[in-house]
Jmol script that loads the backbone (N, CA, C; Angstrom):
load data "model"
ATOM      1  N   UNK A   1      60.938  76.587 -30.483  1.00  0.00           N
ATOM      2  CA  UNK A   1      59.472  76.181 -30.184  1.00  0.00           C
ATOM      3  C   UNK A   1      59.450  74.755 -29.724  1.00  0.00           C
ATOM      4  N   UNK A   2      59.033  74.217 -28.742  1.00  0.00           N
ATOM      5  CA  UNK A   2      58.878  72.846 -28.070  1.00  0.00           C
ATOM      6  C   UNK A   2      57.959  72.098 -28.953  1.00  0.00           C
ATOM      7  N   UNK A   3      58.523  71.041 -29.995  1.00  0.00           N
ATOM      8  CA  UNK A   3      57.537  70.397 -30.905  1.00  0.00           C
ATOM      9  C   UNK A   3      57.207  69.030 -30.432  1.00  0.00           C
ATOM     10  N   UNK A   4      55.909  68.977 -29.402  1.00  0.00           N
ATOM     11  CA  UNK A   4      55.583  67.968 -29.031  1.00  0.00           C
ATOM     12  C   UNK A   4      55.189  66.565 -30.073  1.00  0.00           C
ATOM     13  N   UNK A   5      54.750  67.250 -31.162  1.00  0.00           N
ATOM     14  CA  UNK A   5      54.586  66.065 -32.270  1.00  0.00           C
ATOM     15  C   UNK A   5      55.668  65.228 -32.238  1.00  0.00           C
ATOM     16  N   UNK A   6      56.715  65.583 -32.420  1.00  0.00           N
ATOM     17  CA  UNK A   6      57.968  64.898 -32.219  1.00  0.00           C
ATOM     18  C   UNK A   6      58.332  63.720 -31.452  1.00  0.00           C
ATOM     19  N   UNK A   7      57.280  63.908 -30.286  1.00  0.00           N
ATOM     20  CA  UNK A   7      57.496  63.129 -29.244  1.00  0.00           C
ATOM     21  C   UNK A   7      56.122  61.935 -29.314  1.00  0.00           C
ATOM     22  N   UNK A   8      55.274  62.715 -29.825  1.00  0.00           N
ATOM     23  CA  UNK A   8      53.669  61.937 -29.474  1.00  0.00           C
ATOM     24  C   UNK A   8      53.710  61.047 -30.722  1.00  0.00           C
ATOM     25  N   UNK A   9      54.464  61.264 -31.935  1.00  0.00           N
ATOM     26  CA  UNK A   9      54.418  60.457 -32.831  1.00  0.00           C
ATOM     27  C   UNK A   9      55.532  59.767 -33.363  1.00  0.00           C
ATOM     28  N   UNK A  10      56.644  59.512 -32.477  1.00  0.00           N
ATOM     29  CA  UNK A  10      57.871  58.615 -32.676  1.00  0.00           C
ATOM     30  C   UNK A  10      57.398  57.340 -32.726  1.00  0.00           C
ATOM     31  N   UNK A  11      58.057  56.753 -33.873  1.00  0.00           N
ATOM     32  CA  UNK A  11      57.472  55.124 -33.957  1.00  0.00           C
ATOM     33  C   UNK A  11      58.719  54.485 -34.718  1.00  0.00           C
ATOM     34  N   UNK A  12      58.679  53.433 -34.447  1.00  0.00           N
ATOM     35  CA  UNK A  12      59.876  52.276 -35.409  1.00  0.00           C
ATOM     36  C   UNK A  12      58.919  51.421 -36.284  1.00  0.00           C
ATOM     37  N   UNK A  13      59.677  51.182 -37.159  1.00  0.00           N
ATOM     38  CA  UNK A  13      59.258  50.310 -38.193  1.00  0.00           C
ATOM     39  C   UNK A  13      59.558  49.028 -37.872  1.00  0.00           C
ATOM     40  N   UNK A  14      58.689  48.112 -37.779  1.00  0.00           N
ATOM     41  CA  UNK A  14      58.983  46.754 -37.819  1.00  0.00           C
ATOM     42  C   UNK A  14      58.052  45.704 -38.720  1.00  0.00           C
ATOM     43  N   UNK A  15      58.944  44.838 -39.435  1.00  0.00           N
ATOM     44  CA  UNK A  15      58.435  43.960 -40.416  1.00  0.00           C
ATOM     45  C   UNK A  15      58.109  42.536 -39.832  1.00  0.00           C
ATOM     46  N   UNK A  16      56.960  42.238 -40.026  1.00  0.00           N
ATOM     47  CA  UNK A  16      56.399  41.027 -39.535  1.00  0.00           C
ATOM     48  C   UNK A  16      55.516  40.113 -40.737  1.00  0.00           C
ATOM     49  N   UNK A  17      56.082  39.240 -41.060  1.00  0.00           N
ATOM     50  CA  UNK A  17      55.534  38.172 -42.233  1.00  0.00           C
ATOM     51  C   UNK A  17      55.617  39.378 -43.068  1.00  0.00           C
ATOM     52  N   UNK A  18      55.989  40.241 -43.808  1.00  0.00           N
ATOM     53  CA  UNK A  18      56.305  40.844 -44.662  1.00  0.00           C
ATOM     54  C   UNK A  18      55.534  42.080 -44.661  1.00  0.00           C
ATOM     55  N   UNK A  19      54.852  42.052 -43.669  1.00  0.00           N
ATOM     56  CA  UNK A  19      53.779  43.455 -43.293  1.00  0.00           C
ATOM     57  C   UNK A  19      54.531  44.608 -42.454  1.00  0.00           C
ATOM     58  N   UNK A  20      54.485  45.563 -42.770  1.00  0.00           N
ATOM     59  CA  UNK A  20      55.412  47.162 -41.967  1.00  0.00           C
ATOM     60  C   UNK A  20      54.335  47.451 -41.232  1.00  0.00           C
ATOM     61  N   UNK A  21      54.691  47.588 -39.687  1.00  0.00           N
ATOM     62  CA  UNK A  21      53.861  48.424 -38.920  1.00  0.00           C
ATOM     63  C   UNK A  21      54.802  49.184 -38.305  1.00  0.00           C
ATOM     64  N   UNK A  22      54.228  50.241 -37.572  1.00  0.00           N
ATOM     65  CA  UNK A  22      54.925  51.550 -36.774  1.00  0.00           C
ATOM     66  C   UNK A  22      54.383  51.415 -35.566  1.00  0.00           C
ATOM     67  N   UNK A  23      55.447  50.847 -34.626  1.00  0.00           N
ATOM     68  CA  UNK A  23      55.377  50.615 -33.161  1.00  0.00           C
ATOM     69  C   UNK A  23      55.340  52.182 -32.714  1.00  0.00           C
ATOM     70  N   UNK A  24      54.856  52.881 -31.902  1.00  0.00           N
ATOM     71  CA  UNK A  24      54.880  53.818 -31.067  1.00  0.00           C
ATOM     72  C   UNK A  24      55.696  53.912 -29.795  1.00  0.00           C
ATOM     73  N   UNK A  25      56.471  55.142 -29.794  1.00  0.00           N
ATOM     74  CA  UNK A  25      57.423  55.145 -28.484  1.00  0.00           C
ATOM     75  C   UNK A  25      56.214  54.898 -27.181  1.00  0.00           C
ATOM     76  N   UNK A  26      56.657  53.939 -26.200  1.00  0.00           N
ATOM     77  CA  UNK A  26      55.684  53.803 -25.278  1.00  0.00           C
ATOM     78  C   UNK A  26      55.439  55.011 -24.404  1.00  0.00           C
ATOM     79  N   UNK A  27      54.052  55.175 -24.121  1.00  0.00           N
ATOM     80  CA  UNK A  27      53.760  56.472 -23.169  1.00  0.00           C
ATOM     81  C   UNK A  27      54.165  56.004 -21.438  1.00  0.00           C
ATOM     82  N   UNK A  28      53.626  57.027 -20.817  1.00  0.00           N
ATOM     83  CA  UNK A  28      53.817  57.141 -19.373  1.00  0.00           C
ATOM     84  C   UNK A  28      52.973  55.646 -19.021  1.00  0.00           C
ATOM     85  N   UNK A  29      51.554  55.981 -19.386  1.00  0.00           N
ATOM     86  CA  UNK A  29      50.983  54.574 -19.005  1.00  0.00           C
ATOM     87  C   UNK A  29      51.527  53.474 -18.881  1.00  0.00           C
ATOM     88  N   UNK A  30      52.019  53.201 -20.681  1.00  0.00           N
ATOM     89  CA  UNK A  30      52.603  51.768 -20.853  1.00  0.00           C
ATOM     90  C   UNK A  30      53.779  51.481 -19.692  1.00  0.00           C
ATOM     91  N   UNK A  31      54.505  52.379 -19.531  1.00  0.00           N
ATOM     92  CA  UNK A  31      55.647  52.358 -18.471  1.00  0.00           C
ATOM     93  C   UNK A  31      55.478  51.954 -17.223  1.00  0.00           C
ATOM     94  N   UNK A  32      54.369  52.722 -16.734  1.00  0.00           N
ATOM     95  CA  UNK A  32      53.581  52.130 -15.657  1.00  0.00           C
ATOM     96  C   UNK A  32      53.233  50.804 -15.573  1.00  0.00           C
ATOM     97  N   UNK A  33      52.565  50.230 -16.725  1.00  0.00           N
ATOM     98  CA  UNK A  33      51.987  49.072 -16.908  1.00  0.00           C
ATOM     99  C   UNK A  33      53.423  47.803 -16.883  1.00  0.00           C
ATOM    100  N   UNK A  34      54.425  48.231 -17.639  1.00  0.00           N
ATOM    101  CA  UNK A  34      55.548  47.563 -17.894  1.00  0.00           C
ATOM    102  C   UNK A  34      55.996  47.162 -16.476  1.00  0.00           C
ATOM    103  N   UNK A  35      56.260  48.515 -15.815  1.00  0.00           N
ATOM    104  CA  UNK A  35      56.416  48.249 -14.150  1.00  0.00           C
ATOM    105  C   UNK A  35      55.801  47.230 -13.315  1.00  0.00           C
ATOM    106  N   UNK A  36      54.455  47.311 -13.808  1.00  0.00           N
ATOM    107  CA  UNK A  36      53.629  46.403 -12.900  1.00  0.00           C
ATOM    108  C   UNK A  36      53.701  44.988 -13.345  1.00  0.00           C
ATOM    109  N   UNK A  37      53.855  44.796 -14.709  1.00  0.00           N
ATOM    110  CA  UNK A  37      54.300  43.560 -15.223  1.00  0.00           C
ATOM    111  C   UNK A  37      55.420  42.853 -14.619  1.00  0.00           C
ATOM    112  N   UNK A  38      56.540  43.559 -14.423  1.00  0.00           N
ATOM    113  CA  UNK A  38      57.939  43.456 -14.023  1.00  0.00           C
ATOM    114  C   UNK A  38      57.911  43.340 -12.772  1.00  0.00           C
ATOM    115  N   UNK A  39      56.865  43.722 -11.863  1.00  0.00           N
ATOM    116  CA  UNK A  39      57.380  43.869 -10.465  1.00  0.00           C
ATOM    117  C   UNK A  39      57.300  42.484  -9.616  1.00  0.00           C
ATOM    118  N   UNK A  40      56.775  41.384 -10.273  1.00  0.00           N
ATOM    119  CA  UNK A  40      57.210  40.233  -9.427  1.00  0.00           C
ATOM    120  C   UNK A  40      57.454  39.107 -10.332  1.00  0.00           C
ATOM    121  N   UNK A  41      58.765  39.600 -11.017  1.00  0.00           N
ATOM    122  CA  UNK A  41      59.433  38.658 -12.168  1.00  0.00           C
ATOM    123  C   UNK A  41      60.426  37.739 -11.478  1.00  0.00           C
ATOM    124  N   UNK A  42      60.437  36.461 -11.678  1.00  0.00           N
ATOM    125  CA  UNK A  42      60.810  35.442 -11.014  1.00  0.00           C
ATOM    126  C   UNK A  42      61.402  34.599 -12.212  1.00  0.00           C
ATOM    127  N   UNK A  43      62.346  33.589 -12.199  1.00  0.00           N
ATOM    128  CA  UNK A  43      62.803  32.994 -13.028  1.00  0.00           C
ATOM    129  C   UNK A  43      61.686  31.858 -13.741  1.00  0.00           C
ATOM    130  N   UNK A  44      60.805  31.593 -12.748  1.00  0.00           N
ATOM    131  CA  UNK A  44      59.751  30.771 -13.446  1.00  0.00           C
ATOM    132  C   UNK A  44      58.793  31.378 -14.290  1.00  0.00           C
ATOM    133  N   UNK A  45      58.811  32.652 -14.075  1.00  0.00           N
ATOM    134  CA  UNK A  45      57.591  33.630 -14.940  1.00  0.00           C
ATOM    135  C   UNK A  45      58.141  34.469 -16.140  1.00  0.00           C
ATOM    136  N   UNK A  46      59.556  34.489 -16.260  1.00  0.00           N
ATOM    137  CA  UNK A  46      60.020  35.434 -17.190  1.00  0.00           C
ATOM    138  C   UNK A  46      59.508  35.379 -18.515  1.00  0.00           C
ATOM    139  N   UNK A  47      59.449  34.086 -19.031  1.00  0.00           N
ATOM    140  CA  UNK A  47      59.257  34.119 -20.438  1.00  0.00           C
ATOM    141  C   UNK A  47      57.476  34.606 -20.590  1.00  0.00           C
ATOM    142  N   UNK A  48      56.716  34.217 -19.823  1.00  0.00           N
ATOM    143  CA  UNK A  48      55.400  34.922 -19.744  1.00  0.00           C
ATOM    144  C   UNK A  48      55.414  36.637 -19.670  1.00  0.00           C
ATOM    145  N   UNK A  49      56.057  36.847 -18.557  1.00  0.00           N
ATOM    146  CA  UNK A  49      56.246  38.462 -18.342  1.00  0.00           C
ATOM    147  C   UNK A  49      56.960  39.316 -19.650  1.00  0.00           C
ATOM    148  N   UNK A  50      57.894  38.846 -20.108  1.00  0.00           N
ATOM    149  CA  UNK A  50      58.711  39.392 -21.122  1.00  0.00           C
ATOM    150  C   UNK A  50      57.468  39.261 -22.424  1.00  0.00           C
ATOM    151  N   UNK A  51      56.661  38.083 -22.836  1.00  0.00           N
ATOM    152  CA  UNK A  51      55.781  37.965 -23.663  1.00  0.00           C
ATOM    153  C   UNK A  51      54.627  39.379 -23.658  1.00  0.00           C
ATOM    154  N   UNK A  52      54.338  39.184 -22.347  1.00  0.00           N
ATOM    155  CA  UNK A  52      53.238  40.493 -21.987  1.00  0.00           C
ATOM    156  C   UNK A  52      53.656  41.968 -22.252  1.00  0.00           C
ATOM    157  N   UNK A  53      54.966  41.989 -21.966  1.00  0.00           N
ATOM    158  CA  UNK A  53      56.020  43.327 -22.289  1.00  0.00           C
ATOM    159  C   UNK A  53      55.809  43.504 -23.882  1.00  0.00           C
ATOM    160  N   UNK A  54      56.022  42.541 -24.522  1.00  0.00           N
ATOM    161  CA  UNK A  54      56.090  42.653 -25.990  1.00  0.00           C
ATOM    162  C   UNK A  54      54.726  42.469 -26.590  1.00  0.00           C
ATOM    163  N   UNK A  55      53.836  42.226 -25.953  1.00  0.00           N
ATOM    164  CA  UNK A  55      52.557  42.375 -26.570  1.00  0.00           C
ATOM    165  C   UNK A  55      51.846  43.872 -26.520  1.00  0.00           C
ATOM    166  N   UNK A  56      52.381  44.234 -25.027  1.00  0.00           N
ATOM    167  CA  UNK A  56      52.018  45.991 -24.727  1.00  0.00           C
ATOM    168  C   UNK A  56      52.532  46.780 -25.839  1.00  0.00           C
ATOM    169  N   UNK A  57      53.812  46.585 -25.848  1.00  0.00           N
ATOM    170  CA  UNK A  57      54.577  47.261 -26.937  1.00  0.00           C
ATOM    171  C   UNK A  57      53.881  47.089 -28.577  1.00  0.00           C
ATOM    172  N   UNK A  58      53.735  45.988 -28.768  1.00  0.00           N
ATOM    173  CA  UNK A  58      53.182  45.813 -30.476  1.00  0.00           C
ATOM    174  C   UNK A  58      52.008  46.238 -30.670  1.00  0.00           C
ATOM    175  N   UNK A  59      51.270  46.162 -29.644  1.00  0.00           N
ATOM    176  CA  UNK A  59      49.657  46.572 -29.631  1.00  0.00           C
ATOM    177  C   UNK A  59      49.698  48.187 -29.737  1.00  0.00           C
ATOM    178  N   UNK A  60      50.837  48.820 -29.530  1.00  0.00           N
ATOM    179  CA  UNK A  60      50.761  50.231 -29.999  1.00  0.00           C
ATOM    180  C   UNK A  60      51.317  50.634 -31.002  1.00  0.00           C
ATOM    181  N   UNK A  61      50.634  50.458 -31.921  1.00  0.00           N
ATOM    182  CA  UNK A  61      51.190  50.974 -33.246  1.00  0.00           C
ATOM    183  C   UNK A  61      49.883  51.588 -34.005  1.00  0.00           C
ATOM    184  N   UNK A  62      50.460  52.352 -35.166  1.00  0.00           N
ATOM    185  CA  UNK A  62      49.790  53.153 -36.002  1.00  0.00           C
ATOM    186  C   UNK A  62      49.042  52.751 -36.779  1.00  0.00           C
ATOM    187  N   UNK A  63      48.837  51.328 -36.982  1.00  0.00           N
ATOM    188  CA  UNK A  63      48.129  50.384 -37.887  1.00  0.00           C
ATOM    189  C   UNK A  63      46.640  50.000 -37.299  1.00  0.00           C
ATOM    190  N   UNK A  64      46.902  50.255 -35.864  1.00  0.00           N
ATOM    191  CA  UNK A  64      45.808  49.316 -35.138  1.00  0.00           C
ATOM    192  C   UNK A  64      45.951  48.160 -35.055  1.00  0.00           C
ATOM    193  N   UNK A  65      46.658  47.237 -35.675  1.00  0.00           N
ATOM    194  CA  UNK A  65      46.954  46.052 -35.546  1.00  0.00           C
ATOM    195  C   UNK A  65      47.110  45.435 -34.025  1.00  0.00           C
ATOM    196  N   UNK A  66      46.076  44.647 -33.637  1.00  0.00           N
ATOM    197  CA  UNK A  66      46.282  43.847 -32.586  1.00  0.00           C
ATOM    198  C   UNK A  66      46.872  42.363 -32.475  1.00  0.00           C
ATOM    199  N   UNK A  67      47.827  42.427 -31.531  1.00  0.00           N
ATOM    200  CA  UNK A  67      48.549  41.057 -31.451  1.00  0.00           C
ATOM    201  C   UNK A  67      47.839  40.360 -29.788  1.00  0.00           C
ATOM    202  N   UNK A  68      47.765  38.967 -30.166  1.00  0.00           N
ATOM    203  CA  UNK A  68      47.729  38.447 -28.910  1.00  0.00           C
ATOM    204  C   UNK A  68      48.698  37.216 -28.265  1.00  0.00           C
ATOM    205  N   UNK A  69      48.744  36.872 -27.121  1.00  0.00           N
ATOM    206  CA  UNK A  69      49.775  36.047 -26.691  1.00  0.00           C
ATOM    207  C   UNK A  69      49.987  34.816 -27.373  1.00  0.00           C
ATOM    208  N   UNK A  70      49.002  34.080 -28.228  1.00  0.00           N
ATOM    209  CA  UNK A  70      49.094  33.225 -28.950  1.00  0.00           C
ATOM    210  C   UNK A  70      49.681  33.457 -30.257  1.00  0.00           C
ATOM    211  N   UNK A  71      49.808  34.795 -30.851  1.00  0.00           N
ATOM    212  CA  UNK A  71      50.413  35.170 -31.911  1.00  0.00           C
ATOM    213  C   UNK A  71      52.143  35.223 -31.696  1.00  0.00           C
ATOM    214  N   UNK A  72      52.448  35.264 -30.532  1.00  0.00           N
ATOM    215  CA  UNK A  72      53.792  35.368 -30.215  1.00  0.00           C
ATOM    216  C   UNK A  72      54.408  34.041 -29.899  1.00  0.00           C
ATOM    217  N   UNK A  73      53.783  33.046 -29.641  1.00  0.00           N
ATOM    218  CA  UNK A  73      54.294  32.224 -29.393  1.00  0.00           C
ATOM    219  C   UNK A  73      55.211  31.256 -30.308  1.00  0.00           C
ATOM    220  N   UNK A  74      54.813  31.900 -31.493  1.00  0.00           N
ATOM    221  CA  UNK A  74      55.696  31.237 -32.900  1.00  0.00           C
ATOM    222  C   UNK A  74      56.891  32.149 -32.868  1.00  0.00           C
ATOM    223  N   UNK A  75      56.856  32.845 -32.210  1.00  0.00           N
ATOM    224  CA  UNK A  75      58.064  33.967 -32.204  1.00  0.00           C
ATOM    225  C   UNK A  75      59.374  33.512 -31.625  1.00  0.00           C
ATOM    226  N   UNK A  76      60.514  33.729 -32.155  1.00  0.00           N
ATOM    227  CA  UNK A  76      61.779  33.384 -31.417  1.00  0.00           C
ATOM    228  C   UNK A  76      61.890  34.058 -30.204  1.00  0.00           C
ATOM    229  N   UNK A  77      62.717  33.850 -29.180  1.00  0.00           N
ATOM    230  CA  UNK A  77      63.241  34.455 -28.049  1.00  0.00           C
ATOM    231  C   UNK A  77      63.896  35.822 -28.548  1.00  0.00           C
ATOM    232  N   UNK A  78      64.955  35.392 -29.625  1.00  0.00           N
ATOM    233  CA  UNK A  78      65.534  36.815 -30.066  1.00  0.00           C
ATOM    234  C   UNK A  78      64.350  37.826 -30.634  1.00  0.00           C
ATOM    235  N   UNK A  79      63.327  37.438 -30.986  1.00  0.00           N
ATOM    236  CA  UNK A  79      62.437  38.482 -31.686  1.00  0.00           C
ATOM    237  C   UNK A  79      61.699  39.090 -30.724  1.00  0.00           C
ATOM    238  N   UNK A  80      61.509  38.379 -29.524  1.00  0.00           N
ATOM    239  CA  UNK A  80      60.771  39.207 -28.395  1.00  0.00           C
ATOM    240  C   UNK A  80      61.558  40.176 -27.788  1.00  0.00           C
ATOM    241  N   UNK A  81      62.812  39.745 -27.653  1.00  0.00           N
ATOM    242  CA  UNK A  81      64.004  40.274 -26.747  1.00  0.00           C
ATOM    243  C   UNK A  81      64.299  41.590 -27.480  1.00  0.00           C
ATOM    244  N   UNK A  82      64.480  41.785 -28.811  1.00  0.00           N
ATOM    245  CA  UNK A  82      64.541  42.605 -29.868  1.00  0.00           C
ATOM    246  C   UNK A  82      63.278  43.806 -29.775  1.00  0.00           C
ATOM    247  N   UNK A  83      62.162  43.288 -29.683  1.00  0.00           N
ATOM    248  CA  UNK A  83      61.160  44.152 -29.504  1.00  0.00           C
ATOM    249  C   UNK A  83      61.276  45.154 -28.538  1.00  0.00           C
ATOM    250  N   UNK A  84      61.458  44.137 -27.189  1.00  0.00           N
ATOM    251  CA  UNK A  84      61.482  45.013 -25.611  1.00  0.00           C
ATOM    252  C   UNK A  84      62.664  45.809 -25.897  1.00  0.00           C
ATOM    253  N   UNK A  85      63.847  45.401 -26.269  1.00  0.00           N
ATOM    254  CA  UNK A  85      64.829  46.154 -26.028  1.00  0.00           C
ATOM    255  C   UNK A  85      64.850  47.452 -27.122  1.00  0.00           C
ATOM    256  N   UNK A  86      64.549  47.209 -28.223  1.00  0.00           N
ATOM    257  CA  UNK A  86      64.096  48.611 -29.241  1.00  0.00           C
ATOM    258  C   UNK A  86      63.248  49.712 -28.636  1.00  0.00           C
ATOM    259  N   UNK A  87      61.842  48.989 -28.106  1.00  0.00           N
ATOM    260  CA  UNK A  87      61.308  50.052 -27.409  1.00  0.00           C
ATOM    261  C   UNK A  87      61.670  50.588 -26.240  1.00  0.00           C
ATOM    262  N   UNK A  88      62.489  49.858 -25.537  1.00  0.00           N
ATOM    263  CA  UNK A  88      63.102  50.286 -24.235  1.00  0.00           C
ATOM    264  C   UNK A  88      64.106  51.634 -24.634  1.00  0.00           C
ATOM    265  N   UNK A  89      64.780  50.972 -25.856  1.00  0.00           N
ATOM    266  CA  UNK A  89      65.819  52.406 -25.807  1.00  0.00           C
ATOM    267  C   UNK A  89      65.014  53.687 -26.261  1.00  0.00           C
ATOM    268  N   UNK A  90      63.792  53.695 -26.867  1.00  0.00           N
ATOM    269  CA  UNK A  90      62.954  55.043 -27.163  1.00  0.00           C
ATOM    270  C   UNK A  90      62.439  55.581 -26.068  1.00  0.00           C
ATOM    271  N   UNK A  91      62.203  54.635 -24.966  1.00  0.00           N
ATOM    272  CA  UNK A  91      61.835  55.300 -23.673  1.00  0.00           C
ATOM    273  C   UNK A  91      63.067  55.938 -22.819  1.00  0.00           C
ATOM    274  N   UNK A  92      64.018  55.367 -23.129  1.00  0.00           N
ATOM    275  CA  UNK A  92      65.218  56.179 -22.445  1.00  0.00           C
ATOM    276  C   UNK A  92      65.853  57.276 -23.374  1.00  0.00           C
ATOM    277  N   UNK A  93      65.787  57.510 -24.763  1.00  0.00           N
ATOM    278  CA  UNK A  93      65.833  58.275 -25.456  1.00  0.00           C
ATOM    279  C   UNK A  93      65.159  59.755 -25.124  1.00  0.00           C
ATOM    280  N   UNK A  94      63.961  59.372 -25.174  1.00  0.00           N
ATOM    281  CA  UNK A  94      62.979  60.567 -24.720  1.00  0.00           C
ATOM    282  C   UNK A  94      63.112  60.890 -22.972  1.00  0.00           C
ATOM    283  N   UNK A  95      63.494  60.172 -22.445  1.00  0.00           N
ATOM    284  CA  UNK A  95      63.727  60.659 -21.012  1.00  0.00           C
ATOM    285  C   UNK A  95      65.018  61.219 -21.034  1.00  0.00           C
ATOM    286  N   UNK A  96      65.835  61.047 -21.926  1.00  0.00           N
ATOM    287  CA  UNK A  96      67.395  62.064 -21.895  1.00  0.00           C
ATOM    288  C   UNK A  96      67.526  63.138 -22.763  1.00  0.00           C
ATOM    289  N   UNK A  97      66.427  63.316 -23.490  1.00  0.00           N
ATOM    290  CA  UNK A  97      66.197  64.315 -24.408  1.00  0.00           C
ATOM    291  C   UNK A  97      66.389  65.828 -23.702  1.00  0.00           C
ATOM    292  N   UNK A  98      67.124  66.572 -24.025  1.00  0.00           N
ATOM    293  CA  UNK A  98      66.960  68.137 -23.281  1.00  0.00           C
ATOM    294  C   UNK A  98      65.587  68.583 -23.469  1.00  0.00           C
ATOM    295  N   UNK A  99      64.942  68.330 -24.484  1.00  0.00           N
ATOM    296  CA  UNK A  99      63.690  69.460 -24.690  1.00  0.00           C
ATOM    297  C   UNK A  99      62.671  68.574 -24.239  1.00  0.00           C
TER     298      UNK A  99
END
end "model"
wireframe off; spacefill off
backbone 0.3
color backbone group
């Protein structure tokens, strides 16, 4: 049996200032948004674009917590990079799963 719940409910636990949230696997709609955000990526706007992608991912969580750009300005570049990398791995795992 194909268990779609496995894919629809797949998430990663992330701890932020002691609070744990469950960030969900990106949907097809989100992947399209990421592609749109990154379409005109340049050296001048890379930080803004990466922040937009990180916010998109972080706002897709089970708890319903919403993040704004100003929230992420206090984060390190490593934190933002790790959010993007972690969620991108989930995307590629789903695409390569034979089920």
